[in-house]
C-alpha positions in Angstrom: 20.2 10.4 18.5 19.9 13.3 21.4 20.1 16.7 19.5 16.9 18.0 18.6 15.9 17.7 14.8 13.3 17.6 12.2 12.1 15.5 9.6 9.3 15.5 7.0 7.6 12.4 6.3 5.5 12.5 3.1 3.0 9.5 3.3 1.0 9.2 0.3 -2.0 6.5 0.3 -4.5 4.9 -2.2 -7.2 8.2 -1.6 -5.2 10.5 0.4 -1.5 11.8 1.0 0.0 14.1 3.6 3.3 16.0 4.4 3.7 15.4 8.2 6.4 16.7 10.5 8.3 14.7 12.7 10.0 17.2 15.5 12.2 15.0 17.9 13.1 17.1 20.7 15.9 14.9 22.2 14.0 12.8 24.4 10.2 12.0 22.1 8.8 12.3 18.4 5.8 14.8 18.5 3.9 14.4 15.1 1.9 16.8 13.2 0.2 17.6 10.1 1.4 20.1 7.5 -0.5 19.2 4.6 -2.7 16.9 3.8 -4.8 16.2 -0.3 -7.0 13.7 -1.9 -5.2 11.2 -4.7 -8.0 10.3 -6.7 -7.7 8.7 -9.8 -8.4 9.6 -13.0 -9.9 7.8 -15.3 -9.7 8.3 -19.3 -11.1 6.5 -22.2 -9.8 2.9 -22.0 -7.8 3.3 -18.7 -7.4 4.6 -15.6 -4.4 6.2 -14.4 -2.6 8.2 -11.2 -2.3 12.4 -11.8 1.5 12.4 -10.4 2.0 15.3 -11.2 -0.8 17.1 -8.7 0.9 14.5 -6.3 4.3 16.1 -6.6 3.0 19.3 -6.8 0.6 18.6 -3.5 4.3 17.4 -2.1 5.7 20.7 -2.8 3.2 22.9 -0.9 3.8 20.8 2.1 7.5 21.9 1.9 7.1 25.3 1.0 4.2 25.1 4.1 7.3 24.1 6.6 9.7 26.5 5.1 6.9 29.2 5.7 6.7 28.1 9.4 9.7 26.4 10.5 13.5 28.3 10.9 15.5 25.1 11.4 16.9 23.2 8.6 15.3 20.3 7.8 17.4 16.8 9.3 16.0 14.4 5.9 12.6 14.3 3.8 11.3 10.1 3.1 8.4 9.4 0.9 6.2 6.5 1.3 3.7 5.4 -1.1 1.3 2.1 -1.7 2.4 -0.4 -3.8 3.0 -2.0 -7.5 2.4 1.2 -9.4 5.6 2.5 -11.3 6.7 5.3 -14.0 8.9 4.9 -17.1 11.6 7.2 -17.5 13.4 8.0 -21.5 17.4 8.1 -22.1 17.0 11.1 -21.0 15.7 10.3 -17.8 12.2 12.0 -18.4 8.3 10.3 -17.7 6.9 8.7 -20.4 3.5 9.1 -18.8 1.2 9.1 -15.8 1.8 5.8 -14.1 -1.2 3.4 -14.7 -3.2 2.8 -11.7 -3.3 -0.5 -10.3 -6.9 -0.8 -10.9 -7.1 -0.6 -14.7 -8.6 -3.8 -16.1 -5.5 -3.8 -18.4 -4.4 -6.7 -15.8 -7.2 -8.8 -16.4 -6.5 -12.7 -17.7 -2.9 -12.0 -17.0 -1.7 -14.2 -14.0 -3.7 -16.6 -16.0 -1.0 -16.0 -19.0 1.6 -15.5 -17.0 1.6 -19.1 -15.3 1.2 -20.7 -19.0 4.8 -19.4 -18.8 5.9 -19.8 -15.8 4.5 -22.3 -13.3 3.0 -21.3 -10.4 4.7 -23.1 -7.8 8.0 -21.8 -9.2 7.2 -17.9 -9.4 6.5 -18.6 -5.7 9.2 -19.6 -4.7 11.1 -17.7 -6.3 9.3 -14.5 -5.3 7.4 -15.4 -1.9 4.6 -13.0 -3.6 0.6 -13.7 -3.8 -0.9 -13.4 -7.0 -2.7 -10.5 -7.8 -3.8 -9.2 -10.7 -2.6 -5.8 -9.7 0.9 -6.7 -9.2 3.8 -5.2 -11.0 4.8 -8.6 -13.1 1.2 -8.5 -14.7 1.2 -4.3 -15.3 4.5 -5.1 -17.1 3.0 -8.1 -19.0 0.4 -6.8 -20.1 2.5 -3.9 -21.3 5.1 -6.2 -23.5 2.4 -8.5 -24.8 0.6 -5.6 -26.8 4.1 -3.9 -27.7 4.0 -0.9 -25.7 5.8 1.7 -27.6 6.3 3.5 -23.9 7.9 -0.1 -22.6 10.0 0.0 -25.8 11.2 3.3 -25.5 11.9 2.5 -21.5 15.1 3.0 -19.9 14.5 3.3 -16.5 11.4 1.7 -14.3 10.8 3.4 -10.9 7.9 2.8 -8.5 6.0 5.6 -7.4 8.2 6.7 -4.0 11.0 6.1 -6.3 10.2 8.0 -9.2 9.6 11.1 -6.5 12.7 10.5 -4.6 14.4 10.9 -8.4 12.7 14.1 -8.5 13.9 14.8 -5.5 17.1 14.4 -6.5 18.3 12.7 -9.5 18.9 9.5 -7.8 17.8 6.3 -9.7 17.0 3.3 -7.2 14.5 0.9 -6.0 14.4 0.6 -2.1 13.7 -2.7 -0.9 10.7 -3.3 0.8 8.8 -1.7 -2.4 11.1 -3.5 -5.1 10.5 -6.9 -3.1 6.5 -6.6 -4.3 6.9 -6.4 -7.8 6.7 -10.4 -7.9 9.9 -10.0 -9.9 12.6 -9.6 -7.1 14.2 -12.9 -5.4 12.5 -13.1 -1.7 15.6 -15.2 -0.6 18.6 -13.2 -2.8 17.1 -10.2 -2.9 18.3 -9.4 -5.8 16.3 -9.0 -9.4 14.8 -12.4 -10.8 16.2 -10.9 -14.1 15.6 -14.7 -15.7 11.9 -14.8 -14.9 11.3 -11.5 -17.0 13.4 -12.7 -19.7 11.1 -15.6 -20.3 8.2 -13.4 -20.1 10.0 -10.9 -22.8 9.7 -8.0 -20.4 13.1 -5.9 -20.6 15.4 -5.9 -17.7 17.9 -3.0 -18.6 15.0 -1.3 -17.5 15.8 -2.1 -13.8 17.7 -0.1 -10.7 19.7 -1.0 -8.1 18.4 -2.0 -5.2 19.0 -0.2 -2.6 18.4 -0.5 1.7 16.0 1.3 3.8 17.3 4.0 5.5 20.2 4.6 2.7 20.7 8.4 1.5 19.9 9.1 -2.0 21.7 12.2 -1.8 20.7 16.5 -1.4 17.3 18.1 -2.8 18.3 19.7 -6.0 19.1 23.1 -5.2 16.0 24.9 -8.0 13.5 22.8 -5.6 15.4 24.7 -2.8 15.0 27.9 -4.3 11.0 26.6 -5.3 10.1 26.2 -1.8 12.3 28.8 -0.1 14.1 26.5 2.3 17.3 28.1 3.9 19.0 24.6 3.0 19.1 21.9 1.1 18.3 18.5 3.1 19.8 14.9 2.6 16.9 12.6 1.5 16.2 9.0 3.0 15.4 6.2 1.2 12.7 5.3 3.7 10.9 1.9 4.0 8.8 3.0 0.7 6.1 0.6 0.6 3.4 2.0 3.0 3.0 -1.2 5.1 6.8 -1.5 5.6 6.9 2.0 7.3 3.5 1.1 9.5 5.0 -2.3 10.8 7.9 -0.7 11.4 6.5 2.2 13.4 4.0 -0.5 15.5 5.5 -0.6 19.5 5.2 -4.2 20.9 5.1 -5.9 17.8 6.5 -9.4 18.5 6.3 -12.9 17.5 3.5 -13.5 19.0 1.5 -10.8 17.5 -0.1 -9.9 14.2 -0.6 -6.8 12.6 -3.4 -5.5 10.3 -2.2 -2.3 8.8 -5.5 -0.7 8.2 -6.5 2.0 5.3 -7.9 1.3 1.9 -6.5 -2.4 2.0 -5.6 -4.1 5.1 -2.6 -5.9 5.6 -2.9 -8.7 7.3 0.2 -10.1 8.7 3.3 -11.2 11.1 6.8 -10.5 10.7 9.3 -13.0 10.6 13.1 -13.7 9.3 12.8 -16.2 6.5 10.4 -16.1 3.5 7.5 -19.4 3.9 7.3 -20.6 0.4 5.5 -24.0 1.2 3.1 -25.1 -0.8 1.0 -24.7 1.8 1.5 -21.1 1.7 0.7 -20.5 -2.0 -1.9 -22.2 -1.3 -3.1 -19.9 0.8 -2.2 -17.5 -1.5 0.3 -15.3 1.1 2.8 -13.2 0.6 6.9 -12.7 2.0 7.7 -9.0 0.9 10.6 -7.2 2.6 10.6 -5.1 6.1 13.3 -2.7 7.7 16.1 -4.7 9.4 16.5 -7.8 7.1 12.7 -9.0 8.2 9.7 -10.7 5.8 6.3 -9.8 6.4 4.5 -12.5 5.9 1.0 -10.8 5.4 -2.2 -11.2 2.4 -4.1 -8.0 1.3 -7.5 -8.0 2.1 -9.8 -5.5 0.3 -10.0 -2.9 3.5 -11.8 0.5 3.8 -12.2 0.9 0.2 -15.4 -1.4 0.9 -16.7 1.4 2.6 -15.0 4.3 0.5 -16.6 2.9 -2.3 -20.5 2.5 -1.1 -19.9 6.1 0.7 -18.9 7.4 -3.4 -22.0 5.8 -4.4 -24.2 7.5 -1.7 -22.8 10.6 -2.5 -23.8 10.0 -7.0 -27.1 9.6 -5.0 -27.1 13.1 -3.4 -26.6 11.3 0.2 -23.6 13.3 1.8 -23.1 11.3 4.7 -19.6 11.3 7.2 -18.4 8.0 8.7 -19.7 9.2 12.0 -23.2 8.7 10.6 -22.5 5.4 8.8 -20.9 3.7 11.5 -23.5 4.8 14.0 -26.2 3.8 11.5 -24.1 0.0 11.3 -24.3 -0.2 15.4 -27.9 -0.3 14.6 -28.4 -2.9 11.9 -29.0 -6.3 12.9 -25.9 -8.6 12.8 -24.4 -11.2 10.3 -27.8 -10.9 7.7 -25.4 -10.4 4.7 -21.2 -11.8 4.9 -19.7 -11.0 1.5 -16.0 -12.2 0.6 -14.0 -9.2 0.5 -11.5 -10.2 -1.1 -14.0 -11.4 -4.4 -12.9 -10.1 -8.2 -16.1 -8.2 -8.3 -15.2 -5.5 -5.6 -11.9 -4.8 -6.9 -13.0 -2.1 -9.1 -17.2 -2.3 -9.4 -18.5 0.4 -11.2 -21.2 0.4 -7.8 -20.3 -0.8 -4.5 -23.6 -1.0 -3.2 -25.1 -3.2 -6.7 -21.7 -5.1 -6.4 -22.5 -6.3 -2.6 -26.0 -7.3 -3.3 -25.2 -8.9 -6.6 -23.0 -11.2 -4.6 -25.6 -11.5 -1.5 -28.4 -12.7 -4.2 -25.6 -15.4 -5.8 -25.0 -17.0 -2.2 -28.8 -16.9 -1.1 -28.1 -13.9 1.1 -30.5 -11.1 1.4 -28.8 -8.2 0.0 -28.6 -5.0 2.4 -31.7 -3.5 2.9 -30.5 0.3 4.3 -27.2 2.3 4.4 -26.5 0.1 8.0 -26.7 -2.7 7.0 -24.7 -2.1 4.2 -22.0 -0.7 6.7 -22.2 -3.5 8.8 -22.0 -6.4 6.2 -18.9 -4.6 5.0 -17.7 -4.6 8.4 -18.6 -7.9 9.7 -17.0 -8.9 6.5 -13.7 -7.7 6.7 -13.7 -9.1 10.6 -14.4 -12.4 9.4 -11.9 -12.4 7.0 -8.8 -10.8 9.0 -10.1 -14.2 11.3 -9.5 -16.9 8.3 -6.0 -14.7 7.2 -4.9 -14.9 11.0 -6.1 -18.6 11.0 -3.9 -19.3 8.3 -1.4 -17.4 9.4 -0.9 -19.4 12.6 -1.3 -23.1 10.6 1.7 -21.8 8.6 3.5 -20.9 11.7 2.5 -23.6 13.8 2.2 -20.9 16.4 -0.8 -19.1 18.0 -1.2 -15.1 17.3 -2.3 -13.9 20.5 -2.4 -10.5 20.2 -3.8 -8.0 17.1 -2.3 -4.4 16.7 -4.2 -2.4 14.3 -2.7 0.6 12.9 -3.4 3.1 10.4 -6.7 5.0 9.4 -8.8 2.3 9.9 -7.8 1.9 14.2 -10.2 4.9 14.4 -12.8 2.6 13.5 -14.0 1.6 16.8 -16.7 -0.5 15.6 -14.4 -2.5 13.1 -12.0 -2.9 16.3 -14.3 -4.5 18.3 -16.2 -7.0 15.5 -12.0 -7.7 14.9 -11.6 -8.5 18.7 -15.2 -10.1 18.8 -14.0 -12.4 15.6 -10.6 -13.4 16.2 -11.2 -13.7 20.2 -8.3 -12.4 20.8 -7.3 -9.0 22.2 -7.0 -5.2 19.5 -4.6 -2.8 20.9 -5.2 -0.2 18.5 -3.0 2.4 16.7 -0.6 3.9 16.2 -3.1 6.1 13.8 0.5 7.6 12.3 2.4 3.9 12.2 3.4 4.8 9.1 4.8 8.2 9.6 6.8 6.7 12.1 8.4 4.4 10.1 9.0 6.4 7.7 11.0 9.1 9.9 
């Protein structure tokens, strides 16, 4: 592309969202943030939801800001988000309710129940996806198990970015990279594994057609053009809608000898391959094969990530303390190393009411001293993450039969110099940090 063009990338993470402008001048991209907003779960009695309508309003605010500040027509808009969560539409195309949050408790024990119907080895061979209670498959199975009225009324299932693209254009489809995370997409044929869903009494008529990343979805609806003040209706493009797929697409220099860590609320630790690996060894390691851009497979493992620190910070705020990230990391630098180590992926850290208390309880059960102050707490989280990264990278090397010489960390966590250094030290290989905005770059 030689002509100048402006693009909007909407990047929704598990704790915040942004609308970014990617300005191409014919030779390079310049990224600028138009609008940033919080993305917080909404607890209700017995349920945990996303506030999707608030996110929609924030996206429109970002588009309005572009219209106010820039006269050039937009070349395209694309949305990426976290994976697995979805909305259901009725026969009239109306949203049946705010999507559930993947940390909602309704999926507890669902993996075991599914395993009693579909052998885990068969499920992994077909889908290539690691077992996590939050997976779309287990969310849907929980609805089917209780004969949920919304599921009975549903005519269409749309994952979060597909749902927002539908609001923008009216187009119904499931972009491939995000669809691959559901645990019911055939990882080799790249079509819905409807036979697996039928065995679980999950309706299959609700599944939309698969859409390739980069496919045009249609022009922005006229009413939204009017609401936002745009002069023209830009095309909406199916970006790699899973934020990690976009992030990996935005990593410069990624090759077969590099591991990547997309570091945010979650840490996605993986490599890019051309074929899924669904051996028994891969299943035992609980790795996952997710779709990437250009026909690639992202062989990776989910690690808890900065969620640990975010929840510790939230707990401190409830106690009346408001330390900044810099203050937390500064306290960790001065703390004694390797006093307490946790497993970041232990189930008790998925959605605890009090993260520091959960960490202290884990340490007590494993015969370790609990972190004695804020610095020790933060250092415990960071060292545990770095050591977990080492374990995952060594497991990936064993599956691939090759050494991964370099680690490339992208996303918000790439700005955490202490974590990057700990990762380099723990893994014994160089870490290349950045770009922070890899997801937006890959989206565009």
